[in-house]
C-alpha positions, 0 to 999 in steps of 0.5 A, spaced: 500 500 500 502 506 497 502 512 503 502 519 502 501 525 506 494 527 507 489 532 510 483 529 514 477 533 516 471 530 520 465 535 521 461 531 526 454 532 528 453 533 536 447 531 539 445 526 533 444 520 538 439 524 542 435 527 536 435 520 532 432 517 539 427 523 540 425 525 533 419 522 529 422 517 524 420 522 518 423 528 521 430 525 523 430 521 516 430 528 513 434 532 517 440 528 518 441 527 510 440 535 509 445 537 514 450 532 511 449 534 504 449 541 506 456 540 509 458 536 503 456 542 498 460 547 502 466 544 501 470 549 497 477 547 497 477 540 494 476 536 499 474 529 497 469 524 501 472 518 503 466 516 508 459 518 511 459 515 518 452 516 520 453 523 523 460 525 520 463 526 514 470 524 513 474 528 508 481 528 506 486 531 501 492 529 498 498 533 495 500 540 497 496 543 503 492 549 503 494 556 506 492 556 514 487 561 513 484 558 507 483 551 511 480 555 517 475 559 512 473 552 510 472 550 517 468 556 518 464 555 512 462 548 514 459 551 521 456 557 518 452 553 513 450 547 518 447 552 522 443 556 516 441 549 514 439 548 521 434 554 522 431 552 515 429 545 517 426 548 524 422 553 519 420 547 515 418 542 520 415 548 525 409 545 528 412 538 529 415 536 536 422 537 537 422 542 531 423 548 535 429 545 538 433 542 532 438 548 533 439 547 541 439 539 540 444 539 534 451 542 533 457 541 530 465 539 532 470 539 526 477 535 527 482 537 523 489 532 522 495 531 518 499 525 517 505 523 512 503 516 511 496 515 510 494 510 505 488 510 500 484 503 498 479 503 493 473 499 496 467 499 491 465 506 490 469 509 496 476 510 498 478 507 505 483 511 508 488 507 512 494 508 517 495 510 524 493 517 523 486 515 521 485 512 527 488 518 531 483 523 527 477 518 529 480 518 536 480 525 537 473 526 536 473 523 544 476 528 548 475 532 554 474 539 551 468 543 554 462 544 550 460 540 543 461 545 538 469 547 537 474 546 531 480 541 534 486 542 530 492 537 531 499 538 532 500 534 526 497 540 522 499 546 526 506 543 525 506 544 518 504 552 518 508 558 520 506 561 527 504 568 525 499 565 520 496 561 525 495 566 530 492 571 525 486 566 523 482 566 529 479 573 530 472 571 533 476 567 539 482 564 543 485 558 540 486 554 546 491 548 547 489 541 549 492 534 549 489 527 550 492 520 552 490 514 548 491 507 549 496 504 544 497 511 541 500 515 547 499 523 548 496 527 542 496 534 543 492 539 539 489 546 539 482 548 539 477 554 539 469 554 540 465 555 534 459 558 537 461 566 536 460 565 529 453 564 529 449 570 532 
């Protein structure tokens, strides 16, 4: 299996399990696909879809990395467009139970990671990503960050960019540091920023 440097981006819907269990089947069967489609069609930087994982989209990109500002703008767009769709769905289903609280139940977190040895294997119509860094990206979804709406950027990504570019890309809040210890993977460091201020 040939490997190459690969950027991984996982927008993940928080509150998914609660919503699917509480909402009626007609509404849940429409709301979640609409949100995932909005995320996919908000992709402006040439990310490819590897998998749709129920409540998340696994994007990847090989080749040269986008500028840091371009990457952050893409993540901002995912979040803002996700909320635009949430409010459109709230209006579409008004009168139905839970419709009024769709934006309160559902949210979005985004994980961005970069690995230098990731393999891409075609399986049917999909591309399956393989390698330890793919595991790391998925494990980072489980962390101790307070709140459920944030952008998490691993040290694997941050190490590829100039610190000045990083510091000047977050005018809406403060980039905070964190780390997690995962079995078999050890300590993984990252930075994160809450996304809620992006939506009034």
